[in-house]
C-alpha positions in Angstrom: -28.4 -9.2 -16.5 -25.8 -11.8 -17.0 -23.0 -9.4 -15.9 -24.9 -8.3 -12.8 -25.9 -11.9 -11.9 -22.3 -13.1 -12.3 -20.9 -10.2 -10.2 -23.3 -10.9 -7.4 -22.8 -14.6 -7.4 -19.0 -14.1 -7.6 -19.1 -12.1 -4.5 -21.4 -14.5 -2.7 -19.5 -17.7 -3.4 -16.3 -16.6 -5.2 -15.7 -16.3 -8.9 -14.6 -19.9 -9.8 -17.6 -21.6 -8.1 -19.9 -18.9 -9.7 -18.6 -19.9 -13.1 -19.2 -23.6 -12.4 -22.8 -22.8 -11.2 -23.5 -20.7 -14.2 -22.2 -23.3 -16.7 -25.5 -25.1 -17.5 -27.3 -21.7 -17.9 -24.6 -20.2 -20.2 -24.4 -23.3 -22.4 -28.1 -23.2 -23.0 -28.1 -19.6 -24.3 -28.4 -18.6 -27.9 -24.8 -17.4 -28.1 -22.8 -19.3 -25.5 -19.4 -17.8 -26.7 -20.6 -14.3 -26.1 -22.1 -15.3 -22.7 -18.8 -16.9 -21.6 -16.9 -13.8 -22.4 -19.5 -11.8 -20.4 -19.2 -14.2 -17.5 -15.4 -14.0 -17.6 -15.4 -10.2 -17.7 -17.9 -9.9 -14.8 -16.4 -12.5 -12.6 -13.0 -11.0 -12.9 -14.1 -7.4 -12.3 -16.4 -8.4 -9.4 -13.3 -9.3 -7.4 -12.6 -5.5 -7.0 -15.7 -5.0 -4.9 -14.3 -6.1 -1.5 -11.0 -6.7 0.1 -11.8 -10.4 0.2 -12.9 -10.5 -3.4 -9.4 -11.2 -4.7 -6.1 -12.5 -3.4 -4.5 -9.4 -5.1 -6.6 -7.1 -2.9 -5.5 -8.9 0.2 -1.8 -8.8 -0.9 -2.0 -5.0 -1.4 -3.7 -4.4 1.9 -1.1 -6.6 3.7 1.8 -4.9 1.9 0.4 -1.5 2.8 0.0 -2.5 6.4 3.7 -3.7 6.5 4.6 -0.2 5.4 2.5 1.4 8.1 -0.5 2.2 5.8 -3.8 0.9 7.2 -6.5 0.2 4.6 -9.7 -0.6 6.5 -12.8 -2.3 5.0 -14.7 1.0 4.8 -11.8 2.7 3.2 -11.6 -0.1 0.6 -15.4 -0.1 0.0 -15.4 3.7 -0.7 -13.2 3.0 -3.7 -14.0 -0.7 -4.5 -17.8 -0.3 -4.8 -17.9 2.6 -7.2 -14.9 1.3 -9.2 -16.5 -2.2 -9.5 -19.9 -0.8 -10.6 -18.3 1.6 -13.1 -16.0 -1.1 -14.7 -18.9 -3.6 -14.8 -21.1 -1.0 -16.6 -18.4 -0.3 -19.1 -17.7 -4.0 -19.5 -21.4 -4.8 -20.1 -21.7 -1.9 -22.6 -18.5 -3.1 -24.4 -19.8 -6.7 -24.5 -23.1 -5.5 -26.0 -21.6 -3.7 -29.0 
């Protein structure tokens, strides 16, 4: 749940504000160190969901455009959404073992 909530919040308000908003909740959990690792993983991987999710995504799209390759929002979503969901699932599984 923490991974999914962090990923959703990271895409709604960006990853750094999401971490700040989650701080009181994370610090009140039974194992805050594990929770912080989960938040770090999910907020980082959530940036792959959309073109605007990360400055790196924007840089790649701009460099591609400069080379004549157009990456539209739908083109990006077709890869970004499944990739993000898969990596978040793997990350959440990894954090639980």
